[in-house]
C-alpha positions, 0 to 999 in steps of 0.5 A, a space after each residue: 500499499 503507498 504510504 499516502 494516497 490521494 484525497 480523492 481516494 477517500 470516501 466519507 461515512 458518519 453517524 451525525 456525531 462523528 465521521 471516517 474516511 476509508 480508502 479504496 484499498 480498505 482502509 479505514 485511516 482516519 476517525 475522531 471517536 466519537 465526536 468530530 473534534 475528539 481525539 483520533 483513534 485511526 490517523 494514518 492519514 496524517 502519519 502512515 507509520 504511527 497514526 493507526 488505521 483498520 484496515 480490510 481488504 484482500 492479499 496480495 497487491 494484483 487488486 483493482 478497486 473502485 468506490 460508489 455510494 449507494 444512491 441516496 445514502 451515506 453508506 459506502 462500497 468499495 468494490 474489489 476485482 482480483 484474478 480470484 474473484 470479486 468482493 464488495 466491502 460495505 462501511 457505513 457508521 449506524 445513525 443514533 441519538 447519542 454519541 456514546 453509541 458510536 459505531 463503525 460497520 464493515 462488511 465484505 462480501 465475496 461475489 464470484 470465485 474466492 478472495 484471501 482477505 486480512 484484516 489489521 485493526 491497529 488503534 493509536 488513542 488520543 491522535 497517537 500520544 498516549 499507549 494503550 492495552 487489549 484484553 480478548 472478552 469471553 464473548 470473543 471480542 477483544 476490548 482496547 483501552 487507553 492509558 491515558 486518564 479518560 481511560 476511554 475504550 472500544 471493542 472489536 467484533 467479528 464474525 471470523 477469527 482474529 488474534 491479538 498481537 504483542 504489539 496490541 493489535 488485531 489481526 486476521 487472515 481466511 479465505 472467503 468463497 462467493 456468498 460468503 461474509 466477513 463483518 467486523 463492528 467497532 463500537 465505543 464501550 462505557 468505561 463503567 460497564 466493561 461487559 457491555 451487552 453482547 450482540 448476536 452480530 449477524 442480526 446487529 450489522 442486518 438491522 443497522 445496515 437496514 435502519 441506515 440505509 432507510 435513514 437516508 433515504 427518507 431524509 433525501 426524499 424530504 428534500 422539495 429539489 427537483 432541478 438539474 444535476 439532482 444526483 450531484 446536488 444531493 450528493 453535496 447535501 448528503 456530504 453537508 448532512 454528515 457534518 452536522 451534529 444531530 445532538 446540537 444541530 451544528 455544522 463542522 466547517 470539514 471532516 478533518 484537521 491537518 491536511 495542507 493547503 499546499 503539500 509539504 507546507 505549514 498551512 495546516 488547520 483543524 476545520 472540525 469546529 462550527 464556523 458561524 461564517 460557514 453553519 450560517 451558509 449551510 442552514 441557507 443551503 439546507 433551507 433552499 433544498 427543503 431541509 427545514 429541520 436542520 435549520 431550526 436546530 442551528 437557530 437553537 444552537 445560535 440562540 443558546 451561543 447568543 444568551 451566552 454572551 455578556 456583550 455582543 462583541 463577544 460572538 466568536 467566529 467559531 465554537 466546538 459543536 457543543 457550543 464550547 468557546 475555548 479552542 487552544 491551539 496546538 501541534 503534534 509534533 509527533 505525527 509526520 503529516 499528510 506527505 510529511 506536511 507539518 505542523 499538524 495542528 489541532 484546535 484553532 487559534 483563529 477562534 479568537 479573531 475579531 471578524 465583522 464578517 460573522 454578523 452578517 452571514 448569521 443575520 442573513 440565516 435568521 432572516 432566512 429561517 424567519 421566512 422560509 422556515 418558521 418564525 422566530 421568537 420574540 425573545 430571539 429577536 431581542 438577542 438579534 437587536 442587540 447584535 444589529 445594535 453592536 453592528 450599527 456602533 462597530 462596523 467603521 473597525 478593522 477586523 481580520 477578514 473572511 480570510 481570517 489572515 492572522 497577522 493583521 487587521 484591516 478595513 476588509 470589504 468582506 467585513 464592511 459588505 457583511 455589516 451592511 448585510 447585518 443591518 439591511 436583514 435586520 430591518 427586513 425582520 423587523 417589518 416583516 413582523 412589526 417588532 419593535 427596533 430603531 430602524 431609523 437608526 439601522 437604516 441611516 447607518 445601513 446606507 452610510 455603509 454602502 456609500 462607504 462600499 461604493 466610493 471607498 473600496 474601488 479602485 480607478 486604477 484596478 476597475 475593481 472593489 478591492 480586498 481592503 480599503 486604499 488597496 489594489 488587491 482583487 479578491 474573490 470575496 468581492 463576488 458576494 456583493 450581488 450574491 447577498 444584494 448588495 449590489 446588482 449584476 447589472 451595477 457597471 461598477 460590479 460588472 467591471 470588477 467581474 471583468 477585473 477578477 477574470 483577468 487576474 483571479 480566474 483560470 478557466 472554472 478555477 478561481 484564486 482567492 487572492 494572489 499575496 503580492 501586495 494584499 493582506 498576508 498571514 505570514 505563513 510560506 507555501 502557495 495556495 490552490 484554487 479556491 473551489 467555493 470561490 470558483 462557484 460563487 464566480 459562475 453563480 455571479 455569471 448566472 445572475 448576470 445573464 451569462 447562462 450558457 457560459 455559466 453552465 458550461 463552467 459549472 459542469 467543467 467544474 464538476 469534473 473536478 470533484 472526487 470520483 465520489 463527489 466530494 470536494 475539499 477546500 481548494 484544487 491544486 496544480 495538478 488537479 487534485 484536492 488539497 486541505 481539510 477533506 471533505 469541506 463543507 462551503 465548497 458543498 454548499 457553494 456548489 448548491 447555491 450555484 446549482 440552485 440558481 442556474 437552473 432557476 435561470 435556465 428554466 426562467 429562460 426556457 419559459 421566457 421569463 425575466 432571470 436572475 431570481 434570488 432567494 430572498 
């Protein structure tokens, strides 16, 4: 097995509490257990030698494989083709209400011929920082237990023989004939109940498989989306759902931590937290597709965060999935990193940055939920007013911007634009619901922000709106100006900005977020790839501006950069590979937004009615 596979050779499974990545070679190489931001028990993706993995695969090297999802589900199928026959590996995580019921089910079945298989379960607890012990149980299972202070433990069950090695790993090797299966399960085991309940493995795996299929199919069927590219759109929706906490209602930005934005570089961050910005846009995508329950759950989570604030300015740009605000950043120096990309970081120091844009993105989500998902309460409106008043008083402050530049604060366009959104949406909610509000003041400041952006963030030299006040740097975040309805697609200055972005940042259907020369920097080395979500923003702007044929062509070309399973990381690298944390929610929600808008505009053109409709 190669030390590191391309990210596009991995499929995502999950149970709405955590996720795992399974390679097309049959190795489960990444699993934080039992929550998205829990320490990993398998992390070979970040250190092939020491990170730990769980392998279930044919013996030998002459094996071809490919992966697919069972349609409309989060159940992953890996097909193996050997000289001796054909087999299928099914991987999934049963969806349960509570995280402590966390389990991973792996079943391999031979379709044709006879194939020898091997299984190796090699856990490494606490990001491979803590040793463990393993104990065979009377029910033929093995209990793995961390020697760390938490004593975390899980057990391995299987219907084929396996043994414990001197290094506390479980291994097995057997030959299966056509129609025969090998099933294995790992499940979290309560520390205070080492005996746990013994399972009838065959009955458990069969029932869990049926229940998991039913859950996903019922969820997908509740979508109201019937437009073009439906399968692709719903695969992105399933990916976002896999990144959303069933227990808390929050959505993590990506499944992983530490995957590099530049191979061998130091831009390696932990994305397993809930960014206000990313989660707000995710709820926007869910609402567009008819998934209102997710929006309600997220609004409850947001209300709890707002009620905890002593001051509206204490709103953080990210939290843990349970709302915890302390996310100390650390470096895991013992992990070599994906393809030797160091340092590997957990936690995220950007949590304490000041970012104005989060207020606008949050307010836009509240506005959309109030209009399409169900009215907000007056109690919640009082919290909304606190946020809007804070924006009205602080919109001129410099911040770290939408890209979380670490070494400087500036007056970024993204912050000013989203302050305008925050006040505009607050005004709309107040008028729609007849809520008491200082509308005169909010409108005055909203209009003042508009004038500021229009006149002072425009560069005559570049003929474009720019990254921050006084600069001559183009930034793809400007593409949000029409998407949030601040400017019309017909606005001459916006049309000039589109042409400037095309000239400097566009690479066919791919877009860089900005070029660092002359712009705000984060003080880190290494080149970035193109940002896929920005590419989708650009295409959505083409659609809203009436360039439908060009938009459709580029959209469908951009779909070709997805992994074989339809998954995207944050960026596309110079060889067309996925780079950055994988899969990333923002990219998938941008795909949904673009497909929704483009489908709408194409329908409008066919019907002979005006296009450019917006979901407002």
